[in-house]
PyMOL Python script that loads the backbone (N, CA, C, O; Angstrom):
from pymol import cmd

cmd.read_pdbstr("""\
ATOM      1  N   MET A   1      97.850  99.292 -41.402  1.00  0.00           N
ATOM      2  CA  MET A   1      96.942  98.633 -40.489  1.00  0.00           C
ATOM      3  C   MET A   1      97.496  97.246 -40.178  1.00  0.00           C
ATOM      4  O   MET A   1      97.915  96.511 -41.072  1.00  0.00           O
ATOM      5  N   LYS A   2      97.487  96.918 -38.934  1.00  0.00           N
ATOM      6  CA  LYS A   2      97.990  95.604 -38.525  1.00  0.00           C
ATOM      7  C   LYS A   2      96.944  94.527 -38.793  1.00  0.00           C
ATOM      8  O   LYS A   2      95.746  94.801 -38.863  1.00  0.00           O
ATOM      9  N   ALA A   3      97.420  93.318 -38.938  1.00  0.00           N
ATOM     10  CA  ALA A   3      96.542  92.191 -39.292  1.00  0.00           C
ATOM     11  C   ALA A   3      95.423  91.995 -38.269  1.00  0.00           C
ATOM     12  O   ALA A   3      94.280  91.741 -38.648  1.00  0.00           O
ATOM     13  N   ILE A   4      95.732  92.108 -37.001  1.00  0.00           N
ATOM     14  CA  ILE A   4      94.720  91.850 -35.962  1.00  0.00           C
ATOM     15  C   ILE A   4      93.589  92.870 -36.040  1.00  0.00           C
ATOM     16  O   ILE A   4      92.424  92.523 -35.848  1.00  0.00           O
ATOM     17  N   LYS A   5      93.929  94.130 -36.323  1.00  0.00           N
ATOM     18  CA  LYS A   5      92.902  95.162 -36.440  1.00  0.00           C
ATOM     19  C   LYS A   5      92.025  94.900 -37.661  1.00  0.00           C
ATOM     20  O   LYS A   5      90.802  95.026 -37.594  1.00  0.00           O
ATOM     21  N   LEU A   6      92.646  94.541 -38.758  1.00  0.00           N
ATOM     22  CA  LEU A   6      91.895  94.238 -39.978  1.00  0.00           C
ATOM     23  C   LEU A   6      90.980  93.032 -39.769  1.00  0.00           C
ATOM     24  O   LEU A   6      89.842  93.031 -40.238  1.00  0.00           O
ATOM     25  N   LYS A   7      91.463  92.022 -39.079  1.00  0.00           N
ATOM     26  CA  LYS A   7      90.643  90.842 -38.788  1.00  0.00           C
ATOM     27  C   LYS A   7      89.407  91.231 -37.983  1.00  0.00           C
ATOM     28  O   LYS A   7      88.306  90.752 -38.254  1.00  0.00           O
ATOM     29  N   ARG A   8      89.592  92.097 -36.996  1.00  0.00           N
ATOM     30  CA  ARG A   8      88.452  92.530 -36.173  1.00  0.00           C
ATOM     31  C   ARG A   8      87.431  93.290 -37.007  1.00  0.00           C
ATOM     32  O   ARG A   8      86.225  93.097 -36.853  1.00  0.00           O
ATOM     33  N   ILE A   9      87.916  94.154 -37.889  1.00  0.00           N
ATOM     34  CA  ILE A   9      87.020  94.914 -38.762  1.00  0.00           C
ATOM     35  C   ILE A   9      86.242  93.957 -39.667  1.00  0.00           C
ATOM     36  O   ILE A   9      85.031  94.098 -39.834  1.00  0.00           O
ATOM     37  N   LEU A  10      86.941  92.990 -40.243  1.00  0.00           N
ATOM     38  CA  LEU A  10      86.287  92.021 -41.128  1.00  0.00           C
ATOM     39  C   LEU A  10      85.254  91.185 -40.383  1.00  0.00           C
ATOM     40  O   LEU A  10      84.160  90.940 -40.892  1.00  0.00           O
ATOM     41  N   ILE A  11      85.600  90.756 -39.199  1.00  0.00           N
ATOM     42  CA  ILE A  11      84.662  89.939 -38.405  1.00  0.00           C
ATOM     43  C   ILE A  11      83.406  90.742 -38.105  1.00  0.00           C
ATOM     44  O   ILE A  11      82.297  90.222 -38.224  1.00  0.00           O
ATOM     45  N   ARG A  12      83.569  92.022 -37.713  1.00  0.00           N
ATOM     46  CA  ARG A  12      82.411  92.878 -37.440  1.00  0.00           C
ATOM     47  C   ARG A  12      81.560  93.056 -38.697  1.00  0.00           C
ATOM     48  O   ARG A  12      80.333  92.967 -38.647  1.00  0.00           O
ATOM     49  N   SER A  13      82.217  93.305 -39.805  1.00  0.00           N
ATOM     50  CA  SER A  13      81.490  93.521 -41.057  1.00  0.00           C
ATOM     51  C   SER A  13      80.736  92.267 -41.486  1.00  0.00           C
ATOM     52  O   SER A  13      79.564  92.339 -41.857  1.00  0.00           O
ATOM     53  N   ILE A  14      81.399  91.135 -41.435  1.00  0.00           N
ATOM     54  CA  ILE A  14      80.775  89.880 -41.848  1.00  0.00           C
ATOM     55  C   ILE A  14      79.602  89.532 -40.931  1.00  0.00           C
ATOM     56  O   ILE A  14      78.596  88.996 -41.396  1.00  0.00           O
ATOM     57  N   SER A  15      79.718  89.828 -39.648  1.00  0.00           N
ATOM     58  CA  SER A  15      78.643  89.481 -38.720  1.00  0.00           C
ATOM     59  C   SER A  15      77.360  90.255 -38.996  1.00  0.00           C
ATOM     60  O   SER A  15      76.288  89.843 -38.552  1.00  0.00           O
ATOM     61  N   LYS A  16      77.448  91.370 -39.719  1.00  0.00           N
ATOM     62  CA  LYS A  16      76.267  92.179 -40.042  1.00  0.00           C
ATOM     63  C   LYS A  16      75.584  91.750 -41.338  1.00  0.00           C
ATOM     64  O   LYS A  16      74.466  92.183 -41.615  1.00  0.00           O
ATOM     65  N   ILE A  17      76.234  90.913 -42.130  1.00  0.00           N
ATOM     66  CA  ILE A  17      75.701  90.514 -43.428  1.00  0.00           C
ATOM     67  C   ILE A  17      74.623  89.448 -43.256  1.00  0.00           C
ATOM     68  O   ILE A  17      74.822  88.456 -42.555  1.00  0.00           O
ATOM     69  N   GLU A  18      73.483  89.667 -43.902  1.00  0.00           N
ATOM     70  CA  GLU A  18      72.375  88.716 -43.840  1.00  0.00           C
ATOM     71  C   GLU A  18      72.178  87.983 -45.174  1.00  0.00           C
ATOM     72  O   GLU A  18      71.475  86.974 -45.222  1.00  0.00           O
ATOM     73  N   ASP A  19      72.776  88.469 -46.227  1.00  0.00           N
ATOM     74  CA  ASP A  19      72.606  87.918 -47.568  1.00  0.00           C
ATOM     75  C   ASP A  19      73.370  86.593 -47.688  1.00  0.00           C
ATOM     76  O   ASP A  19      74.601  86.576 -47.650  1.00  0.00           O
ATOM     77  N   ILE A  20      72.644  85.505 -47.829  1.00  0.00           N
ATOM     78  CA  ILE A  20      73.244  84.165 -47.886  1.00  0.00           C
ATOM     79  C   ILE A  20      74.194  84.024 -49.074  1.00  0.00           C
ATOM     80  O   ILE A  20      75.270  83.442 -48.940  1.00  0.00           O
ATOM     81  N   SER A  21      73.809  84.546 -50.217  1.00  0.00           N
ATOM     82  CA  SER A  21      74.668  84.446 -51.402  1.00  0.00           C
ATOM     83  C   SER A  21      75.995  85.153 -51.182  1.00  0.00           C
ATOM     84  O   SER A  21      77.053  84.646 -51.555  1.00  0.00           O
ATOM     85  N   PHE A  22      75.927  86.319 -50.577  1.00  0.00           N
ATOM     86  CA  PHE A  22      77.142  87.083 -50.301  1.00  0.00           C
ATOM     87  C   PHE A  22      78.027  86.341 -49.299  1.00  0.00           C
ATOM     88  O   PHE A  22      79.247  86.284 -49.459  1.00  0.00           O
ATOM     89  N   LEU A  23      77.411  85.779 -48.277  1.00  0.00           N
ATOM     90  CA  LEU A  23      78.169  85.009 -47.283  1.00  0.00           C
ATOM     91  C   LEU A  23      78.820  83.778 -47.919  1.00  0.00           C
ATOM     92  O   LEU A  23      79.950  83.425 -47.581  1.00  0.00           O
ATOM     93  N   LYS A  24      78.112  83.134 -48.828  1.00  0.00           N
ATOM     94  CA  LYS A  24      78.686  81.977 -49.523  1.00  0.00           C
ATOM     95  C   LYS A  24      79.885  82.401 -50.371  1.00  0.00           C
ATOM     96  O   LYS A  24      80.880  81.682 -50.459  1.00  0.00           O
ATOM     97  N   ALA A  25      79.778  83.578 -50.994  1.00  0.00           N
ATOM     98  CA  ALA A  25      80.892  84.086 -51.793  1.00  0.00           C
ATOM     99  C   ALA A  25      82.112  84.353 -50.907  1.00  0.00           C
ATOM    100  O   ALA A  25      83.241  84.020 -51.269  1.00  0.00           O
ATOM    101  N   ILE A  26      81.868  84.952 -49.757  1.00  0.00           N
ATOM    102  CA  ILE A  26      82.968  85.200 -48.816  1.00  0.00           C
ATOM    103  C   ILE A  26      83.573  83.880 -48.375  1.00  0.00           C
ATOM    104  O   ILE A  26      84.794  83.749 -48.286  1.00  0.00           O
ATOM    105  N   ASN A  27      82.728  82.912 -48.101  1.00  0.00           N
ATOM    106  CA  ASN A  27      83.204  81.597 -47.681  1.00  0.00           C
ATOM    107  C   ASN A  27      84.065  80.953 -48.763  1.00  0.00           C
ATOM    108  O   ASN A  27      85.077  80.318 -48.466  1.00  0.00           O
ATOM    109  N   THR A  28      83.661  81.120 -50.006  1.00  0.00           N
ATOM    110  CA  THR A  28      84.443  80.582 -51.125  1.00  0.00           C
ATOM    111  C   THR A  28      85.816  81.242 -51.165  1.00  0.00           C
ATOM    112  O   THR A  28      86.834  80.569 -51.327  1.00  0.00           O
ATOM    113  N   ILE A  29      85.834  82.563 -51.017  1.00  0.00           N
ATOM    114  CA  ILE A  29      87.109  83.284 -51.021  1.00  0.00           C
ATOM    115  C   ILE A  29      87.987  82.818 -49.870  1.00  0.00           C
ATOM    116  O   ILE A  29      89.170  82.537 -50.061  1.00  0.00           O
ATOM    117  N   LEU A  30      87.413  82.735 -48.682  1.00  0.00           N
ATOM    118  CA  LEU A  30      88.187  82.309 -47.513  1.00  0.00           C
ATOM    119  C   LEU A  30      88.660  80.871 -47.660  1.00  0.00           C
ATOM    120  O   LEU A  30      89.776  80.536 -47.263  1.00  0.00           O
ATOM    121  N   GLY A  31      87.821  80.029 -48.224  1.00  0.00           N
ATOM    122  CA  GLY A  31      88.201  78.635 -48.428  1.00  0.00           C
ATOM    123  C   GLY A  31      89.354  78.497 -49.391  1.00  0.00           C
ATOM    124  O   GLY A  31      90.216  77.635 -49.221  1.00  0.00           O
ATOM    125  N   SER A  32      89.372  79.346 -50.404  1.00  0.00           N
ATOM    126  CA  SER A  32      90.448  79.251 -51.394  1.00  0.00           C
ATOM    127  C   SER A  32      91.769  79.753 -50.835  1.00  0.00           C
ATOM    128  O   SER A  32      92.831  79.287 -51.246  1.00  0.00           O
ATOM    129  N   THR A  33      91.717  80.697 -49.904  1.00  0.00           N
ATOM    130  CA  THR A  33      92.970  81.222 -49.356  1.00  0.00           C
ATOM    131  C   THR A  33      93.485  80.393 -48.190  1.00  0.00           C
ATOM    132  O   THR A  33      94.688  80.364 -47.934  1.00  0.00           O
ATOM    133  N   THR A  34      92.589  79.720 -47.484  1.00  0.00           N
ATOM    134  CA  THR A  34      93.042  78.927 -46.348  1.00  0.00           C
ATOM    135  C   THR A  34      93.639  77.594 -46.777  1.00  0.00           C
ATOM    136  O   THR A  34      94.252  76.899 -45.966  1.00  0.00           O
ATOM    137  N   ASN A  35      93.466  77.233 -48.040  1.00  0.00           N
ATOM    138  CA  ASN A  35      94.049  75.990 -48.541  1.00  0.00           C
ATOM    139  C   ASN A  35      95.471  76.191 -49.035  1.00  0.00           C
ATOM    140  O   ASN A  35      96.038  75.317 -49.691  1.00  0.00           O
ATOM    141  N   ASN A  36      96.046  77.343 -48.719  1.00  0.00           N
ATOM    142  CA  ASN A  36      97.403  77.692 -49.147  1.00  0.00           C
ATOM    143  C   ASN A  36      97.562  77.684 -50.658  1.00  0.00           C
ATOM    144  O   ASN A  36      98.660  77.481 -51.178  1.00  0.00           O
ATOM    145  N   GLU A  37      96.457  77.906 -51.355  1.00  0.00           N
ATOM    146  CA  GLU A  37      96.503  78.002 -52.799  1.00  0.00           C
ATOM    147  C   GLU A  37      96.673  79.469 -53.172  1.00  0.00           C
ATOM    148  O   GLU A  37      96.143  80.357 -52.504  1.00  0.00           O
ATOM    149  N   THR A  38      97.402  79.706 -54.222  1.00  0.00           N
ATOM    150  CA  THR A  38      97.566  81.064 -54.698  1.00  0.00           C
ATOM    151  C   THR A  38      96.448  81.378 -55.672  1.00  0.00           C
ATOM    152  O   THR A  38      96.213  80.644 -56.632  1.00  0.00           O
ATOM    153  N   LEU A  39      95.768  82.475 -55.410  1.00  0.00           N
ATOM    154  CA  LEU A  39      94.692  82.906 -56.281  1.00  0.00           C
ATOM    155  C   LEU A  39      95.299  83.783 -57.365  1.00  0.00           C
ATOM    156  O   LEU A  39      95.888  84.823 -57.070  1.00  0.00           O
ATOM    157  N   ILE A  40      95.160  83.372 -58.605  1.00  0.00           N
ATOM    158  CA  ILE A  40      95.730  84.114 -59.719  1.00  0.00           C
ATOM    159  C   ILE A  40      94.617  84.917 -60.374  1.00  0.00           C
ATOM    160  O   ILE A  40      93.629  84.363 -60.856  1.00  0.00           O
ATOM    161  N   LEU A  41      94.797  86.236 -60.381  1.00  0.00           N
ATOM    162  CA  LEU A  41      93.801  87.123 -60.946  1.00  0.00           C
ATOM    163  C   LEU A  41      94.254  87.628 -62.306  1.00  0.00           C
ATOM    164  O   LEU A  41      95.447  87.768 -62.572  1.00  0.00           O
ATOM    165  N   SER A  42      93.283  87.896 -63.153  1.00  0.00           N
ATOM    166  CA  SER A  42      93.595  88.472 -64.461  1.00  0.00           C
ATOM    167  C   SER A  42      93.918  89.955 -64.284  1.00  0.00           C
ATOM    168  O   SER A  42      93.661  90.531 -63.227  1.00  0.00           O
ATOM    169  N   VAL A  43      94.472  90.557 -65.307  1.00  0.00           N
ATOM    170  CA  VAL A  43      94.767  91.987 -65.275  1.00  0.00           C
ATOM    171  C   VAL A  43      93.479  92.778 -65.066  1.00  0.00           C
ATOM    172  O   VAL A  43      93.464  93.754 -64.315  1.00  0.00           O
ATOM    173  N   ALA A  44      92.409  92.365 -65.720  1.00  0.00           N
ATOM    174  CA  ALA A  44      91.123  93.056 -65.574  1.00  0.00           C
ATOM    175  C   ALA A  44      90.617  92.980 -64.130  1.00  0.00           C
ATOM    176  O   ALA A  44      90.095  93.961 -63.600  1.00  0.00           O
ATOM    177  N   GLN A  45      90.771  91.818 -63.500  1.00  0.00           N
ATOM    178  CA  GLN A  45      90.343  91.660 -62.112  1.00  0.00           C
ATOM    179  C   GLN A  45      91.181  92.536 -61.183  1.00  0.00           C
ATOM    180  O   GLN A  45      90.642  93.179 -60.283  1.00  0.00           O
ATOM    181  N   LEU A  46      92.481  92.563 -61.395  1.00  0.00           N
ATOM    182  CA  LEU A  46      93.352  93.405 -60.582  1.00  0.00           C
ATOM    183  C   LEU A  46      93.003  94.877 -60.745  1.00  0.00           C
ATOM    184  O   LEU A  46      92.966  95.622 -59.766  1.00  0.00           O
ATOM    185  N   ASN A  47      92.749  95.294 -61.975  1.00  0.00           N
ATOM    186  CA  ASN A  47      92.368  96.683 -62.228  1.00  0.00           C
ATOM    187  C   ASN A  47      91.053  97.029 -61.546  1.00  0.00           C
ATOM    188  O   ASN A  47      90.903  98.121 -60.999  1.00  0.00           O
ATOM    189  N   GLU A  48      90.110  96.110 -61.577  1.00  0.00           N
ATOM    190  CA  GLU A  48      88.820  96.338 -60.924  1.00  0.00           C
ATOM    191  C   GLU A  48      88.994  96.491 -59.418  1.00  0.00           C
ATOM    192  O   GLU A  48      88.337  97.332 -58.804  1.00  0.00           O
ATOM    193  N   ILE A  49      89.858  95.699 -58.823  1.00  0.00           N
ATOM    194  CA  ILE A  49      90.132  95.806 -57.391  1.00  0.00           C
ATOM    195  C   ILE A  49      90.742  97.168 -57.072  1.00  0.00           C
ATOM    196  O   ILE A  49      90.358  97.804 -56.091  1.00  0.00           O
ATOM    197  N   ILE A  50      91.677  97.611 -57.882  1.00  0.00           N
ATOM    198  CA  ILE A  50      92.318  98.913 -57.669  1.00  0.00           C
ATOM    199  C   ILE A  50      91.278 100.034 -57.751  1.00  0.00           C
ATOM    200  O   ILE A  50      91.245 100.920 -56.897  1.00  0.00           O
ATOM    201  N   VAL A  51      90.431  99.990 -58.781  1.00  0.00           N
ATOM    202  CA  VAL A  51      89.386 101.008 -58.946  1.00  0.00           C
ATOM    203  C   VAL A  51      88.429 100.968 -57.751  1.00  0.00           C
ATOM    204  O   VAL A  51      88.053 102.013 -57.219  1.00  0.00           O
ATOM    205  N   SER A  52      88.044  99.777 -57.338  1.00  0.00           N
ATOM    206  CA  SER A  52      87.113  99.631 -56.222  1.00  0.00           C
ATOM    207  C   SER A  52      87.698 100.174 -54.929  1.00  0.00           C
ATOM    208  O   SER A  52      86.995 100.835 -54.164  1.00  0.00           O
ATOM    209  N   LYS A  53      88.967  99.908 -54.675  1.00  0.00           N
ATOM    210  CA  LYS A  53      89.615 100.433 -53.466  1.00  0.00           C
ATOM    211  C   LYS A  53      89.613 101.961 -53.463  1.00  0.00           C
ATOM    212  O   LYS A  53      89.373 102.584 -52.428  1.00  0.00           O
ATOM    213  N   LYS A  54      89.879 102.556 -54.617  1.00  0.00           N
ATOM    214  CA  LYS A  54      89.875 104.018 -54.721  1.00  0.00           C
ATOM    215  C   LYS A  54      88.473 104.571 -54.468  1.00  0.00           C
ATOM    216  O   LYS A  54      88.318 105.595 -53.802  1.00  0.00           O
ATOM    217  N   GLU A  55      87.463 103.899 -54.995  1.00  0.00           N
ATOM    218  CA  GLU A  55      86.082 104.338 -54.772  1.00  0.00           C
ATOM    219  C   GLU A  55      85.717 104.260 -53.295  1.00  0.00           C
ATOM    220  O   GLU A  55      85.059 105.159 -52.770  1.00  0.00           O
ATOM    221  N   ILE A  56      86.133 103.209 -52.632  1.00  0.00           N
ATOM    222  CA  ILE A  56      85.860 103.058 -51.200  1.00  0.00           C
ATOM    223  C   ILE A  56      86.545 104.168 -50.423  1.00  0.00           C
ATOM    224  O   ILE A  56      85.938 104.767 -49.536  1.00  0.00           O
ATOM    225  N   GLU A  57      87.800 104.450 -50.744  1.00  0.00           N
ATOM    226  CA  GLU A  57      88.542 105.518 -50.066  1.00  0.00           C
ATOM    227  C   GLU A  57      87.847 106.865 -50.238  1.00  0.00           C
ATOM    228  O   GLU A  57      87.926 107.719 -49.355  1.00  0.00           O
ATOM    229  N   GLN A  58      87.168 107.062 -51.367  1.00  0.00           N
ATOM    230  CA  GLN A  58      86.473 108.316 -51.648  1.00  0.00           C
ATOM    231  C   GLN A  58      85.036 108.319 -51.103  1.00  0.00           C
ATOM    232  O   GLN A  58      84.312 109.303 -51.254  1.00  0.00           O
ATOM    233  N   GLY A  59      84.641 107.230 -50.481  1.00  0.00           N
ATOM    234  CA  GLY A  59      83.292 107.144 -49.930  1.00  0.00           C
ATOM    235  C   GLY A  59      82.224 106.855 -50.971  1.00  0.00           C
ATOM    236  O   GLY A  59      81.037 107.065 -50.722  1.00  0.00           O
ATOM    237  N   LEU A  60      82.636 106.378 -52.125  1.00  0.00           N
ATOM    238  CA  LEU A  60      81.695 106.100 -53.214  1.00  0.00           C
ATOM    239  C   LEU A  60      81.182 104.659 -53.137  1.00  0.00           C
ATOM    240  O   LEU A  60      81.460 103.832 -54.004  1.00  0.00           O
ATOM    241  N   PHE A  61      80.440 104.394 -52.091  1.00  0.00           N
ATOM    242  CA  PHE A  61      79.875 103.068 -51.904  1.00  0.00           C
ATOM    243  C   PHE A  61      78.597 103.175 -51.090  1.00  0.00           C
ATOM    244  O   PHE A  61      78.327 104.206 -50.473  1.00  0.00           O
ATOM    245  N   VAL A  62      77.824 102.119 -51.092  1.00  0.00           N
ATOM    246  CA  VAL A  62      76.598 102.041 -50.307  1.00  0.00           C
ATOM    247  C   VAL A  62      76.730 100.816 -49.412  1.00  0.00           C
ATOM    248  O   VAL A  62      77.102  99.734 -49.866  1.00  0.00           O
ATOM    249  N   GLU A  63      76.421 101.003 -48.138  1.00  0.00           N
ATOM    250  CA  GLU A  63      76.447  99.869 -47.210  1.00  0.00           C
ATOM    251  C   GLU A  63      75.447  98.818 -47.671  1.00  0.00           C
ATOM    252  O   GLU A  63      74.413  99.151 -48.251  1.00  0.00           O
ATOM    253  N   HIS A  64      75.749  97.572 -47.417  1.00  0.00           N
ATOM    254  CA  HIS A  64      74.922  96.457 -47.869  1.00  0.00           C
ATOM    255  C   HIS A  64      73.476  96.588 -47.381  1.00  0.00           C
ATOM    256  O   HIS A  64      72.539  96.381 -48.151  1.00  0.00           O
ATOM    257  N   VAL A  65      73.300  96.925 -46.125  1.00  0.00           N
ATOM    258  CA  VAL A  65      71.950  97.053 -45.548  1.00  0.00           C
ATOM    259  C   VAL A  65      71.184  98.167 -46.260  1.00  0.00           C
ATOM    260  O   VAL A  65      70.010  98.003 -46.592  1.00  0.00           O
ATOM    261  N   ASP A  66      71.853  99.301 -46.496  1.00  0.00           N
ATOM    262  CA  ASP A  66      71.212 100.422 -47.186  1.00  0.00           C
ATOM    263  C   ASP A  66      70.865 100.048 -48.623  1.00  0.00           C
ATOM    264  O   ASP A  66      69.810 100.430 -49.130  1.00  0.00           O
ATOM    265  N   PHE A  67      71.742  99.311 -49.271  1.00  0.00           N
ATOM    266  CA  PHE A  67      71.488  98.872 -50.640  1.00  0.00           C
ATOM    267  C   PHE A  67      70.248  97.981 -50.689  1.00  0.00           C
ATOM    268  O   PHE A  67      69.410  98.129 -51.579  1.00  0.00           O
ATOM    269  N   ASN A  68      70.133  97.067 -49.745  1.00  0.00           N
ATOM    270  CA  ASN A  68      68.961  96.191 -49.705  1.00  0.00           C
ATOM    271  C   ASN A  68      67.686  96.995 -49.522  1.00  0.00           C
ATOM    272  O   ASN A  68      66.660  96.683 -50.126  1.00  0.00           O
ATOM    273  N   LYS A  69      67.745  98.038 -48.683  1.00  0.00           N
ATOM    274  CA  LYS A  69      66.572  98.892 -48.483  1.00  0.00           C
ATOM    275  C   LYS A  69      66.204  99.601 -49.779  1.00  0.00           C
ATOM    276  O   LYS A  69      65.028  99.677 -50.134  1.00  0.00           O
ATOM    277  N   GLU A  70      67.205 100.122 -50.486  1.00  0.00           N
ATOM    278  CA  GLU A  70      66.960 100.808 -51.756  1.00  0.00           C
ATOM    279  C   GLU A  70      66.320  99.864 -52.775  1.00  0.00           C
ATOM    280  O   GLU A  70      65.375 100.242 -53.468  1.00  0.00           O
ATOM    281  N   ILE A  71      66.833  98.646 -52.864  1.00  0.00           N
ATOM    282  CA  ILE A  71      66.285  97.671 -53.808  1.00  0.00           C
ATOM    283  C   ILE A  71      64.856  97.319 -53.444  1.00  0.00           C
ATOM    284  O   ILE A  71      64.001  97.219 -54.324  1.00  0.00           O
ATOM    285  N   THR A  72      64.583  97.129 -52.164  1.00  0.00           N
ATOM    286  CA  THR A  72      63.230  96.798 -51.717  1.00  0.00           C
ATOM    287  C   THR A  72      62.264  97.911 -52.097  1.00  0.00           C
ATOM    288  O   THR A  72      61.174  97.642 -52.603  1.00  0.00           O
ATOM    289  N   LEU A  73      62.659  99.170 -51.856  1.00  0.00           N
ATOM    290  CA  LEU A  73      61.819 100.292 -52.248  1.00  0.00           C
ATOM    291  C   LEU A  73      61.623 100.358 -53.754  1.00  0.00           C
ATOM    292  O   LEU A  73      60.521 100.625 -54.233  1.00  0.00           O
ATOM    293  N   TRP A  74      62.684 100.117 -54.490  1.00  0.00           N
ATOM    294  CA  TRP A  74      62.634 100.164 -55.953  1.00  0.00           C
ATOM    295  C   TRP A  74      61.673  99.101 -56.494  1.00  0.00           C
ATOM    296  O   TRP A  74      60.896  99.360 -57.414  1.00  0.00           O
ATOM    297  N   LEU A  75      61.739  97.902 -55.908  1.00  0.00           N
ATOM    298  CA  LEU A  75      60.871  96.809 -56.367  1.00  0.00           C
ATOM    299  C   LEU A  75      59.408  97.069 -56.050  1.00  0.00           C
ATOM    300  O   LEU A  75      58.526  96.564 -56.744  1.00  0.00           O
ATOM    301  N   LYS A  76      59.140  97.850 -55.014  1.00  0.00           N
ATOM    302  CA  LYS A  76      57.741  98.162 -54.638  1.00  0.00           C
ATOM    303  C   LYS A  76      57.124  99.173 -55.587  1.00  0.00           C
ATOM    304  O   LYS A  76      55.903  99.207 -55.741  1.00  0.00           O
ATOM    305  N   ASP A  77      57.955 100.006 -56.233  1.00  0.00           N
ATOM    306  CA  ASP A  77      57.422 101.046 -57.134  1.00  0.00           C
ATOM    307  C   ASP A  77      56.908 100.491 -58.415  1.00  0.00           C
ATOM    308  O   ASP A  77      56.432 101.242 -59.266  1.00  0.00           O
TER     309      ASP A  77
END
""", "prot")
cmd.dss("prot")
cmd.show_as("cartoon", "prot")
cmd.util.cbc("prot")
cmd.orient("prot")
């Protein structure tokens, strides 16, 4: 995937997010990478990213909006 296509996908995805905490986390990540600083991850963090990517490829995820709906229903019970 080319960078421009990935950027468009990310912009679309981010524009749908309403969760302020999640947006702040994304902002923190973007801020750390735009400062030309190298982000050093632990082996455990790298392994978690690898596992997460595989889960996404297999469709083992819930969209953020759907997750919020599930939590709202769960809290009402």
